[in-house]
C-alpha positions in Angstrom: 18.1 -31.6 174.1 14.6 -32.5 172.5 14.5 -35.6 174.8 15.4 -33.2 178.3 12.2 -30.9 176.6 10.0 -33.8 176.3 10.9 -34.6 179.9 10.4 -31.9 181.4 7.0 -31.6 179.6 6.0 -35.3 180.8 7.0 -34.2 184.6 4.7 -30.7 184.4 1.7 -32.9 183.1 2.1 -35.4 186.2 2.6 -32.6 188.2 -0.8 -30.8 187.2 -2.8 -33.7 187.0 -1.5 -35.1 190.6 -2.2 -31.6 192.2 -5.6 -31.5 190.5 -6.5 -34.8 191.8 -5.3 -34.3 195.0 -7.4 -31.1 195.5 -10.5 -33.0 194.1 -9.8 -35.8 196.7 -9.5 -33.7 199.8 -12.5 -31.3 198.6 -15.1 -33.1 196.3 -14.0 -30.9 193.2 -12.1 -28.4 191.6 -9.5 -30.3 189.9 -10.5 -28.8 186.6 -9.1 -25.3 187.9 -5.8 -26.5 187.5 -5.6 -28.9 184.9 -8.1 -27.7 182.4 -6.2 -24.3 182.1 -2.7 -26.1 182.0 -3.9 -27.9 178.9 -4.8 -25.1 177.1 -1.5 -23.6 177.9 0.3 -26.4 176.6 -1.6 -25.8 173.4 -5.0 -27.8 173.3 -8.0 -26.2 171.9 -11.0 -26.0 174.5 -12.8 -28.7 173.6 -9.7 -31.1 173.1 -8.4 -29.8 176.5 -11.9 -30.4 177.9 -11.9 -34.3 176.9 -8.5 -34.7 177.4 -9.0 -33.5 181.2 -12.2 -35.6 181.7 -10.3 -38.7 180.4 -7.3 -38.1 182.8 -9.5 -38.1 185.9 -10.4 -41.7 185.4 -7.6 -42.8 187.6 -8.6 -40.6 190.6 -11.3 -43.1 191.7 -8.9 -46.0 191.4 -6.5 -44.1 193.7 -9.2 -43.7 196.3 -10.1 -46.8 196.0 -6.6 -48.4 196.5 -6.7 -48.0 200.1 -8.5 -50.7 202.2 -12.0 -51.0 203.2 -12.4 -47.6 200.7 -16.1 -48.8 199.7 -17.4 -49.7 203.3 -20.5 -47.9 204.1 -21.3 -47.0 200.2 -25.1 -46.8 200.0 -25.8 -48.9 196.8 -29.4 -47.0 196.3 -27.5 -44.0 196.3 -24.7 -45.0 193.9 -27.4 -46.4 191.6 -29.0 -43.1 191.6 -25.8 -41.6 190.8 -24.9 -43.9 188.1 -28.4 -44.3 186.4 -29.3 -40.2 186.9 -26.1 -39.1 186.5 -24.9 -40.7 183.3 -27.5 -39.8 181.0 -27.7 -36.4 181.9 -23.3 -36.0 181.9 -23.9 -37.7 178.2 -26.7 -35.1 177.2 -24.4 -32.2 179.0 -21.5 -33.0 176.8 -23.8 -33.1 173.6 -25.5 -29.6 174.0 -22.0 -28.0 175.4 -21.9 -26.1 172.2 -25.6 -24.7 173.1 -24.6 -23.7 176.3 -23.9 -20.0 177.0 -20.7 -20.8 178.6 -19.8 -17.0 180.0 -23.6 -16.6 181.7 -23.5 -20.2 182.8 -20.1 -19.7 184.3 -21.0 -16.4 186.1 -24.3 -18.0 187.5 -22.4 -21.0 188.9 -19.6 -18.6 190.5 -21.9 -16.8 192.2 -24.1 -20.1 193.6 -20.3 -21.6 194.9 -19.6 -18.3 196.1 -22.7 -18.7 198.3 -22.4 -22.4 198.8 -19.4 -21.5 200.7 -20.8 -18.9 202.7 -23.6 -21.4 203.8 -20.7 -24.5 204.6 -18.9 -22.1 206.6 -21.7 -21.2 208.8 -23.5 -24.5 209.2 -22.7 -26.9 211.9 -25.1 -29.9 210.0 -22.3 -30.8 207.6 -20.0 -32.1 210.2 -22.6 -33.5 212.3 -22.8 -37.1 212.9 -26.0 -38.1 211.3 -26.0 -41.5 212.6 -29.2 -43.4 211.1 -31.5 -40.8 210.1 -32.8 -41.0 206.8 -33.7 -38.1 204.4 -37.7 -37.7 203.9 -39.2 -38.8 200.2 -39.5 -35.0 199.2 -35.7 -34.3 199.9 -34.5 -37.4 198.2 -36.8 -36.7 195.3 -35.4 -33.2 195.1 -31.8 -34.6 195.0 -32.5 -36.8 192.4 -33.9 -33.7 190.3 -30.5 -31.6 191.4 -28.0 -34.8 190.6 -29.7 -34.7 186.8 -29.0 -30.8 187.0 -25.6 -31.6 188.1 -24.8 -34.0 185.8 -25.8 -31.7 182.6 -23.5 -29.3 184.2 -20.7 -31.9 184.4 -20.6 -32.8 180.5 -21.4 -29.6 179.5 -18.7 -27.3 181.7 -15.4 -28.1 182.5 -15.2 -28.2 186.3 -17.3 -27.3 189.5 -19.5 -30.8 189.5 -18.0 -32.3 192.2 -18.3 -29.3 194.5 -21.8 -28.8 193.6 -22.8 -32.8 194.3 -20.7 -32.9 197.5 -23.6 -30.3 198.8 -26.3 -31.6 197.4 -25.5 -35.1 198.9 -25.2 -33.5 202.4 -28.0 -31.7 202.1 -30.7 -33.6 200.2 -29.3 -37.4 201.4 -28.3 -36.7 204.8 -24.5 -37.4 204.4 -21.6 -36.1 206.2 -19.1 -33.8 204.5 -16.5 -36.3 204.1 -19.0 -39.4 203.1 -20.3 -36.9 200.4 -16.5 -36.2 199.2 -16.1 -39.6 199.0 -19.0 -40.2 196.5 -18.2 -37.1 194.7 -14.7 -38.5 193.9 -15.9 -41.9 192.7 -18.7 -40.5 190.7 -18.4 -36.8 189.7 -14.4 -37.0 189.1 -14.1 -40.4 187.9 -17.5 -42.1 186.4 -19.0 -39.1 185.2 -15.7 -37.6 183.8 -15.2 -40.9 182.0 -18.4 -40.8 180.1 -17.5 -37.0 179.6 -14.5 -38.0 177.5 -16.1 -41.2 175.6 -19.0 -38.7 174.6 -16.1 -35.6 173.8 -14.0 -38.2 172.3 -16.5 -39.1 169.7 -16.7 -35.6 168.5 -12.9 -34.2 168.9 -9.6 -35.9 169.3 -8.1 -36.4 172.5 -4.7 -36.0 173.4 -3.9 -39.5 173.2 0.1 -39.3 173.9 -0.3 -37.4 177.0 -3.2 -39.6 178.8 -0.3 -42.3 180.3 1.6 -39.7 182.2 -1.7 -37.6 182.8 -3.4 -41.0 184.1 -0.3 -41.9 186.6 -0.4 -38.3 188.1 -4.8 -39.0 188.7 -3.9 -42.1 190.2 -1.3 -40.7 192.7 -2.9 -37.9 193.6 -6.4 -39.7 194.3 -4.2 -41.9 196.4 -2.5 -39.3 198.4 -5.8 -37.1 198.9 -7.9 -40.6 199.8 -4.8 -40.9 202.9 -4.9 -37.2 203.4 -8.9 -36.8 203.9 -8.8 -39.9 206.2 -6.7 -38.1 208.6 -8.2 -34.5 208.4 -10.7 -33.5 211.3 -14.0 -33.4 209.9 -13.6 -29.3 210.8 -10.7 -29.0 208.8 -12.2 -30.5 205.9 -15.3 -28.1 206.3 -12.8 -25.3 206.0 -10.9 -26.7 203.4 -14.0 -27.4 201.2 -15.5 -23.5 202.0 -11.7 -22.6 200.9 -12.0 -24.7 197.6 -15.9 -23.6 197.0 -14.8 -20.0 197.4 -12.1 -19.8 195.0 -13.5 -22.1 192.5 -16.1 -19.3 192.3 -14.0 -16.4 192.2 -12.5 -18.3 189.2 -15.4 -19.3 187.6 -16.5 -15.4 187.3 -13.3 -14.1 186.4 
């Protein structure tokens, strides 16, 4: 009986992790709205659930990278910005998590997410082919500043960073929506979460005994999500992103 209960628990964890990673892979973020509450319902305290959630998202990027030519057309300069600016921001945000007025921050982010979803729905520029056009220095400078802000939020709060990073990459760095989602999955959902998990793991315990099945779920979800995103039309991705951003905003508020 104990063995059956253990197997059912592992299956539930795998499904939650896979669904969270699948959602994040095709919309740029939002997976934490599935996995973090699930871990809390499984009995973990908030900070332990936060660290475990961040650690479990490590393989979502590996799942995305498993498909052929997955790194094609990635901009090295932008990758360095997301690493050199984002990683220190995540560490600082994670250290300062106890100082953040979480309720106020989540309501503010929720409202911004809803407004962002309305903008995404109305904008035609997000799915347009932008060719070789480059953003201005002013837009790139603003983008770097916003990336630092988003990284701080990624460390301090449980979810939402990937969605915000996706929209910033489209607005400030002139990426098409699908491209921006791929960057968000690799950096916000994978690299930043890994850094956050290590930082949280230095302060509170992580449910290491659950990590193998959670990592397996994130790998499968990331791999499936990469294939689904590749076959979706730009318009379908736009509507999916809009829906996830709006739902994320509502969930943050309530």
